[in-house]
C-alpha positions in Angstrom: 0.0 0.0 0.1 1.3 3.3 -1.0 0.7 6.9 -0.2 1.5 8.9 -3.4 3.3 11.8 -2.0 3.8 13.5 -5.4 0.0 13.6 -5.8 -0.6 14.7 -2.3 1.9 17.7 -2.7 -0.2 18.8 -5.7 -3.1 19.1 -3.2 -0.9 20.7 -0.4 0.1 23.5 -2.4 -0.6 27.1 -1.1 -1.0 28.2 -4.8 -4.2 26.2 -4.9 -6.1 28.8 -2.8 -6.5 31.1 -5.9 -8.7 28.7 -7.7 -11.5 28.5 -5.2 -11.1 32.3 -4.4 -11.5 33.2 -8.0 -14.5 30.9 -8.5 -16.3 32.5 -5.5 -15.5 36.0 -6.6 -16.7 35.1 -9.9 -20.1 33.9 -8.6 -20.4 37.0 -6.4 -19.7 39.3 -9.5 -22.3 37.4 -11.6 -24.9 37.9 -8.9 -24.0 41.7 -8.8 -24.4 41.7 -12.6 -27.5 39.7 -13.0 -29.5 40.1 -9.7 -31.1 43.4 -9.5 -31.7 42.7 -5.8 -27.8 42.5 -5.2 -26.4 46.0 -4.9 -23.7 48.0 -3.0 -26.4 48.6 -0.5 -26.5 45.1 0.6 -22.7 45.1 1.1 -23.1 48.3 3.5 -25.6 46.0 5.6 -22.6 44.4 7.2 -22.5 47.3 9.7 -25.8 46.3 11.0 -24.4 43.0 12.5 -24.7 43.0 16.3 -21.6 42.3 18.3 -23.3 39.5 20.4 -24.4 37.6 17.2 -20.8 37.9 15.9 -19.4 36.5 19.0 -21.7 33.6 19.0 -20.8 33.0 15.4 -17.0 32.9 16.5 -18.0 30.5 19.3 -19.6 28.1 17.1 -16.5 28.1 15.0 -14.2 27.4 17.9 -16.5 24.5 19.1 -16.4 23.0 15.6 -12.6 23.2 15.3 -12.0 22.0 18.9 -14.4 19.4 18.4 -12.6 18.0 15.4 -9.4 18.1 17.3 -10.9 16.3 20.3 -12.3 13.6 18.1 -8.9 13.1 16.5 -7.3 12.8 19.9 -10.0 10.3 21.1 -9.8 8.2 18.0 -6.0 8.0 18.1 -6.0 7.0 21.7 -4.4 10.3 22.7 -1.3 9.4 20.9 -1.6 12.9 19.2 -1.3 16.0 21.4 -3.8 18.7 21.4 -1.5 21.1 19.6 -0.7 18.6 16.9 -4.4 17.7 16.6 -5.3 21.5 16.1 -2.7 21.8 13.3 -3.7 18.5 11.6 -7.3 19.8 11.4 -6.1 23.1 9.9 -4.3 21.0 7.1 -7.1 18.6 6.7 -9.6 21.3 6.2 -7.3 23.1 3.7 -7.1 19.9 1.7 -10.8 19.6 1.8 -11.1 23.3 0.7 -8.9 23.0 -2.4 -10.3 19.7 -3.6 -13.8 19.1 -4.9 -16.2 17.7 -2.3 -16.9 14.8 -4.6 -13.3 13.9 -4.6 -12.6 14.5 -0.8 -9.0 14.6 0.9 -8.9 10.9 2.2 -5.2 10.4 0.8 -4.1 13.8 1.9 -5.4 13.1 5.5 -3.8 9.7 5.5 -0.4 11.3 4.4 -0.6 14.1 7.1 -1.4 11.6 9.9 1.5 9.3 8.7 3.9 12.2 8.5 2.9 13.0 12.1 4.4 9.8 13.2 1.3 7.4 13.3 1.8 3.9 11.5 0.1 3.6 8.3 -2.7 1.2 9.5 -3.9 3.7 12.2 -3.9 6.5 9.8 -6.1 4.7 7.4 -8.4 3.5 10.3 -8.9 7.0 11.6 -9.6 8.6 8.4 -12.1 6.0 7.5 -13.7 6.1 10.9 -14.2 10.0 10.7 -15.5 9.5 7.1 -18.1 6.9 8.3 -19.2 8.9 11.3 -19.7 12.1 9.2 -21.6 10.3 6.7 -23.7 8.6 9.3 -24.7 12.0 10.6 -25.9 13.1 7.2 -27.9 9.7 6.6 -29.7 10.3 9.9 -29.9 14.0 10.0 -31.5 14.5 6.7 -34.7 12.5 7.1 -34.9 14.0 10.7 -35.0 17.5 9.5 -37.3 16.9 6.8 -39.8 15.5 9.3 -39.3 18.3 11.8 -39.7 20.9 9.0 -42.9 19.1 7.6 -41.0 18.6 4.3 -40.5 22.3 3.6 -36.8 22.1 3.2 -36.6 22.8 -0.5 -37.0 26.5 -1.7 -39.8 27.6 -3.9 -39.1 26.8 -7.7 -39.5 30.4 -8.7 -36.9 31.4 -6.2 -34.2 29.6 -7.9 -31.9 31.3 -10.6 -31.7 29.6 -14.1 -34.8 27.7 -13.5 -33.1 24.8 -11.7 -35.7 24.5 -9.0 -37.4 21.4 -10.4 -34.0 19.5 -10.4 -33.0 20.5 -6.7 -34.8 17.6 -5.0 -33.3 15.2 -7.7 -29.9 16.6 -6.8 -30.5 16.0 -3.2 -31.9 12.5 -3.4 -29.1 11.3 -5.7 -26.5 12.7 -3.4 -28.2 11.3 -0.3 -28.5 7.7 -2.0 -24.9 7.7 -2.8 -23.8 8.7 0.7 -26.1 6.2 2.3 -24.9 3.4 0.0 -21.3 4.4 0.3 -21.7 4.5 4.2 -23.4 1.2 4.4 -20.7 -0.5 2.1 -17.8 1.1 4.2 -19.3 0.1 7.5 -19.8 -3.5 6.3 -16.2 -3.7 4.9 -14.6 -1.9 8.1 -16.6 -3.4 11.0 -18.1 -6.6 9.6 -16.3 -8.6 6.9 -13.2 -6.8 5.7 -11.9 -9.9 3.9 -15.2 -10.6 2.2 -15.2 -7.0 1.2 -11.9 -7.3 -0.5 -13.0 -10.5 -2.2 -16.2 -8.7 -3.5 -14.0 -6.0 -4.9 -11.7 -8.4 -6.7 -14.8 -10.3 -8.2 -16.1 -7.0 -9.5 -12.9 -6.0 -11.1 -12.3 -9.5 -12.7 -14.7 -8.6 -15.4 -13.4 -7.6 -18.8 -14.5 -4.0 -18.6 -13.3 -3.5 -15.0 -9.9 -5.2 -15.0 -8.1 -1.8 -15.4 -9.3 -1.0 -11.7 -8.3 -4.4 -10.3 -5.0 -3.2 -8.7 -6.7 -0.1 -7.1 -9.4 -2.4 -5.9 -6.8 -4.8 -4.3 -5.1 -1.9 -2.7 -8.3 -0.5 -1.2 -9.3 -4.1 0.0 -6.0 -4.2 1.9 -6.6 -0.7 3.3 -9.9 -1.9 4.7 -8.4 -5.0 6.1 -5.6 -3.0 7.8 -7.8 -0.4 9.1 -10.4 -3.0 10.5 -7.6 -4.8 12.4 -6.7 -1.5 14.2 -10.4 -0.9 15.2 -11.0 -4.6 16.4 -11.9 -4.8 20.1 -12.7 -1.2 20.7 -15.1 -0.7 23.5 -18.1 1.7 24.0 -15.8 3.9 25.9 -14.0 4.6 22.5 -17.2 4.8 20.2 -19.7 6.8 22.3 -17.5 9.8 22.9 -16.4 10.2 19.3 -20.1 9.7 18.0 -21.3 12.3 20.4 -18.6 14.7 19.5 -19.3 14.1 15.7 -22.9 15.4 16.5 -21.6 18.3 18.3 -19.2 19.1 15.4 -21.9 19.2 12.8 -24.5 20.9 14.8 -22.1 23.8 15.5 -21.1 24.0 11.9 -24.9 24.5 11.0 -25.6 26.8 14.1 -23.0 29.2 12.5 -25.5 30.4 10.0 -28.2 30.7 12.7 -25.9 33.0 14.8 -25.1 35.0 11.7 -28.8 35.4 11.0 -29.4 36.5 14.7 -26.4 39.0 14.3 -28.5 41.0 11.7 -32.2 40.7 12.9 -34.6 38.9 15.0 -35.3 35.3 13.8 -38.0 33.2 15.3 -37.5 29.7 16.6 -39.5 28.3 13.7 -37.3 30.2 11.3 -34.1 29.0 13.2 -35.4 25.4 12.6 -35.8 26.1 9.0 -32.5 27.6 8.4 -30.8 24.8 10.4 -32.8 22.2 8.5 -32.2 23.6 5.0 -28.4 23.7 5.6 -28.4 19.9 6.1 -30.3 19.7 2.8 -28.0 22.1 0.8 -24.8 20.6 2.4 -25.6 17.2 1.1 -26.3 18.8 -2.5 -23.1 20.5 -2.2 -21.3 17.2 -1.6 -21.5 16.5 -5.4 -20.2 19.9 -6.3 -17.2 19.6 -8.9 -15.6 22.8 -7.6 -12.8 23.0 -4.9 -14.5 23.1 -1.6 -17.9 23.7 -3.2 -16.8 27.2 -4.0 -19.2 29.1 -6.2 -21.7 26.4 -5.7 -22.3 27.3 -1.9 -22.6 31.0 -2.7 -25.0 30.4 -5.7 -27.4 28.1 -3.7 -27.3 30.2 -0.6 -29.6 32.7 -1.8 -32.5 30.8 -2.9 -32.3 28.6 0.2 -32.3 31.3 2.7 -33.7 34.4 1.2 -37.2 34.1 2.8 -35.8 34.0 6.1 -32.9 36.6 5.8 -34.6 39.1 3.5 -32.4 42.0 2.7 -29.6 40.5 4.7 -29.4 37.4 2.5 -26.5 38.4 0.4 -24.3 39.9 3.1 -25.1 36.8 5.2 -23.9 34.6 2.4 -20.6 36.6 2.1 -20.2 36.7 6.0 -21.0 32.8 6.2 -18.3 31.8 3.6 -15.8 34.4 5.0 -15.7 32.7 8.4 -16.4 29.0 7.6 -14.4 28.5 4.3 -11.9 31.3 3.4 -10.1 31.2 6.8 -9.0 27.6 6.2 -7.6 28.6 2.9 -5.5 31.3 4.5 -4.4 29.3 7.6 -3.5 26.4 5.5 -1.3 28.4 3.3 0.3 29.9 6.3 0.8 26.7 8.5 1.6 24.3 5.5 5.1 25.6 4.7 6.2 25.5 8.4 4.6 21.9 8.9 6.2 20.6 5.7 9.6 21.9 7.1 9.3 20.4 10.4 8.1 16.9 9.3 10.8 16.6 6.6 13.5 17.9 8.8 13.2 14.5 10.5 14.8 12.0 8.1 13.5 9.2 10.2 9.9 10.0 9.5 10.7 10.2 5.8 12.2 6.7 6.0 9.2 5.4 7.9 6.8 6.6 5.2 9.0 5.0 2.6 8.9 1.7 4.3 5.3 1.8 5.0 4.7 2.6 1.3 
């Protein structure tokens, strides 16, 4: 099993921040140009934000990041220090921000953990566990919010630009189905029958049209077996905390927009519930975005999803939302990455370890 360092470094490149930034700015420019409701006046509304709401927004961001760090620390059986966990999460989020959501940053995350001194098997296990837990949250949360919101989680058709409103539920259900199937298969392979999972992969890639993927299937099967052996025998004291903190992480992520809404105007409890619910739905749609970190896609869908609750503050809320939840990780990653690379590669022993494990 190998970690392709060359491919990883293509992702872990500070220059990659310009692609999502330009895409995001391009969508904002198009909204200014084509949407008569978006003007300079909307930007000036930023000064209406209440300091209490802004502080709550920053609190949700802190809870989210510390939650990620705490989960990584628990998953690693406290082998990774708090400081290292925080740095790893910054780099992990940076990798996610510069790669399409549909691609993800699994290989990068495994590489980062390995370079931090964990063995290859544990790195794979930790990344797979976090992916499964996150996906399980989506699988459970989506139908839950649809029930709580009485099915009113999709915006009105006429509110969608370019007449894509009729397609929005299809985007959601396709994305949801893919996530649910992927999560079930991954869980089966990792926790139930890892060797049977590899056997199935090899059988599927033994057909004439699928033989070109046989080697990758074999490697992936080996990764599942390795990761499963690392997780074997873990008790409820291991699984309960990381499951609970996963819920806290994602709730704090979604509540960020609720706090932003409160910073600009009074929002009723019913509207808060709808804003939270629609974020779950929009996030699942964003997962199939082809752009880095869903850049442009997030800004584009934000307005039709939340305009009826945020009114004149919708556009500035969208900019504020992305400015605190997405772009900081681009900047932090670009700043932290060079120093981190210098640190890990200054230790020749770690380099040798990576090569031996590859």
